[in-house]
N, C-alpha and C positions, 0 to 999 in steps of 0.2 A: 652627510649624516645617514641614518638608517631609513630604508624604505620599507622595512619589515613591519613597522608598527606606526600607528598614527601619532601618538603623544611621545615626544622626546622626554628624556629624563632631565629634571631640573631639581633644584635644592628641595622645594617643598615635596615634589613627587617621591624623591629619595627618602626624605624624613618619613614620609607616609608608608613607604615600602618597608622601611626598617622597623617602625612601630607596629605595622600590621602583623609582620612575621616575628615580632619580638626578638630580633637579632641583638639589639643592645639591651643591657641589663635594666636600665631605667626607661621611663616613657619617652624621654626626649634624647635624640642622639646628638653627641657633641659636634661642633663644626668641623673638627678635624676628621672624625669618622665619616661624616657626610661627604667631605671633600675627597677623601681616599676612595670611597665607593664610587663617586662620580667619575674620578679619573680612571678607574679600572673599567667601568661600564660605559665609558664615552662612545656614542654612536649606536647604543642600543635604545630600545623603546620600553616604556613602562609595561606594555603588555608582554614583551619577551621576558622582562625580569619576573613579572608575575608568574608566567608559565614555568620558568625555570625553577623559581622557589617552590612553586606548588607541586612540582614533580619530585621534589625531595621528600624523604621520609619525615613525618611530623616531628619526630624527636631529634632529627638531624638538622632541620632547617634553622633552629636558634643557634646553632654553631657555624652556620654557613659563612664563607668568606666571598668577597667580591670576585676573586679569581675562580672560584667554583662556579659561581653564577655565570661568569663570562665564558667559561668552558662549556657549560650546559647550553648556553645560547648558541655558541658556534656549532656544537653538535647537532642542535635542532635545526640550524640553518643549512647544514650540510646534508641532512636527511629530511627533505620536506615530506609531509604527510602523504601518503599514497591515496587516501580516500578524500573526497571532497574538493580535490583540485579540479579546476575547469578542464585541464587537458586530459585527465583520466575519466572523466565523467561522460557516459554515453547516454544519449537520449532514449527514453523507453521505447520500446517497439509498440506500434499501435495495436490495440486489442481488437480481435475479431470476435465480437459478442455473440454472433449467430453461431460461429464455429464452436465457441466455448460452450454455449447452451447445448448444442448437439452432442458435444463430447460428454458432457455432463449427463445428458439423458442416456447415452449409450452406456455409460458406467453404471448408472442406476439400473438399467435393464439387465447388465451382466450380474449385478449383485442379486436381483430379484431371481434370476435364472439360477445362479449358483445356490441360492438358499431354498429354491423350490417354492417361492412365494408366487401367488397369482395376483392379477389385477394391475400390473404395470402396462399391459397393452392397452387396457381400457383408459388408463391414466394418461398415457401418452396420446392416444387417439383424441380424448377430450381436450388436451391442451393444444391440439392442432387448430382448433377454431376458437374465436372469441365467445365469451359466455354471454348469452342473451339476458341472463338474470342479473348478475353483479356487474356486467360490462368489463370483466377482466379481459385484457388483450390475449390473443393467441400466443402461447408459450409461457403465459403467466398463470400461476395457480389462482383458483377461485378464492375470493375473500370469504370469511366466515359469516357473511351476511345471510340472514334467514328471512328478512322482509325488505322489499325494495320500495322505491318511492311510489310505485303504482299500488302499494299495499298488497302485493302478491307474496305469498309465502312459499318458500322452497328451502328444504334442508339438504345440506351437502351429503353425498353418498359417503359412507364410512370407508368403503373399500377404495375408491378413487380420490376422495377428498374434493371431489368437483360436484357442481350442481347438476341434477338429473337432466335438466333442459339442455345443458352444454353437451353432455354425453349423447343425447338424442340428436342434436344438431350435427354432432360429429359423425355419428353412424349413418345419418341420412346423407351427408355429403359424401361420405365414403361410398355409400351404396349407389348415389348418382354418378359418382366418378367411375365406379366399376362397371355400371351399366353403359355409361356413354363410351368408355373405352372398349367395352365388350362389343358394342354395337359398331363402333369404329373399326374394330378388329374384323368383325364379321362382314361388315360392309366392304372392306378392302379384299377380303377373301373372296366375296362373290363377285367383285370386279374383276379380280384375277382370274377367276374360273370362267367367266363369260368372255374374257378377251382371248 
């Protein structure tokens, strides 16, 4: 039999197909018509017959013959669908979310520069640290929260859309990093000069 579909054709399934697609003139098909269709479509499944009949034009389906349906099924079997088959499906590549966010930030920076807008540097700087007010993680924009659980009130800056305490923390971190790297650089320069 056919391994292409689950349910094989039988007399009741064939009657249902003929009635569903209104292939016979009246509601019930005669026993001779059902027998002829079953002989012609032997070895095909109900699903294949449905697919073949539904692929025909609506005005053509009512005049379909069993031989036409068998030909459409054989044609479909000879050309399996290219999409959705397990052999052609590739697993998706894993996403590098950090790299994606960095690429997005670079793109936004380029748009800001091209349009002559200011404020992106401050926004990127503020996003580099977590927000002490709304507890947004680093890389995540601040929430529109204006009052936190400690009843402190802080309104986001219009230019950067970040809380001022976050921008202040980022500038302090940048200042400490630049002074520590400057001190380290000057310390190595003095060591090299004394040696």
